[in-house]
C-alpha positions in Angstrom: 56.6 28.0 20.8 57.6 26.4 17.5 55.0 26.3 14.7 54.2 23.1 12.9 54.9 22.9 9.2 52.7 21.0 6.9 54.6 18.1 5.2 55.7 18.5 1.7 54.5 16.1 -1.0 57.7 14.0 -0.6 57.2 13.7 3.1 53.6 12.6 2.9 52.9 9.0 3.4 51.1 7.3 0.6 47.7 6.1 1.5 46.5 2.8 0.3 42.8 2.3 0.2 41.1 -0.9 -0.7 38.3 -0.9 -3.2 34.9 -1.7 -1.7 33.9 -5.3 -1.9 31.7 -6.1 -4.9 28.8 -8.5 -4.8 29.3 -11.4 -7.1 26.7 -12.2 -9.7 26.4 -15.8 -8.3 25.4 -14.6 -4.8 22.9 -12.1 -6.1 21.2 -14.4 -8.6 21.1 -17.5 -6.3 18.5 -16.2 -3.9 15.6 -15.5 -6.4 16.0 -18.9 -8.0 15.5 -20.6 -4.6 12.5 -18.5 -3.8 10.8 -19.2 -7.2 11.2 -22.9 -6.9 8.7 -23.1 -4.0 5.7 -20.9 -4.6 3.2 -20.4 -1.8 -0.4 -19.9 -3.0 -3.1 -18.2 -1.0 -6.3 -20.3 -0.9 -9.4 -18.8 -2.5 -12.6 -17.9 -0.7 -14.4 -20.8 -2.4 -11.7 -23.3 -1.4 -12.0 -22.3 2.2 -15.8 -22.3 2.1 -15.9 -25.8 0.6 -13.5 -27.2 3.2 -15.3 -25.4 6.1 -18.6 -26.9 5.0 -16.9 -30.4 5.0 -15.7 -29.8 8.5 -19.2 -28.6 9.5 -20.8 -31.7 8.1 -18.3 -33.9 9.9 -19.1 -32.3 13.2 -22.8 -33.1 12.7 -24.0 -29.7 11.4 -24.3 -28.0 14.8 -26.1 -24.7 15.1 -23.9 -21.6 15.6 -20.1 -21.0 15.7 -19.3 -21.2 11.9 -16.0 -19.5 12.7 -14.6 -22.7 14.1 -14.9 -24.6 10.8 -13.8 -21.5 8.8 -10.6 -21.0 10.8 -9.8 -24.7 10.8 -10.2 -24.7 7.0 -7.9 -21.7 6.6 -5.3 -23.3 8.8 -5.5 -26.5 6.9 -5.2 -24.9 3.5 -2.4 -22.5 4.5 -0.3 -25.4 5.9 -0.6 -27.4 2.7 
């Protein structure tokens, strides 16, 4: 059985490797600028409380279930 020889340096095929793709500065910097242009703000406890009281007054100040007005106020302020 013949043995295999390792190729000499002249017989080796040159390998060509591509450099890894680099991120361009324009692509990296573009995303934060877009995010900063639209800032979402979380409403404060006081803002929610004032709006919830308004909704409660509009409903005729019923007894019980203050969660209805509070959740409606939160949804309204988060959507704005």
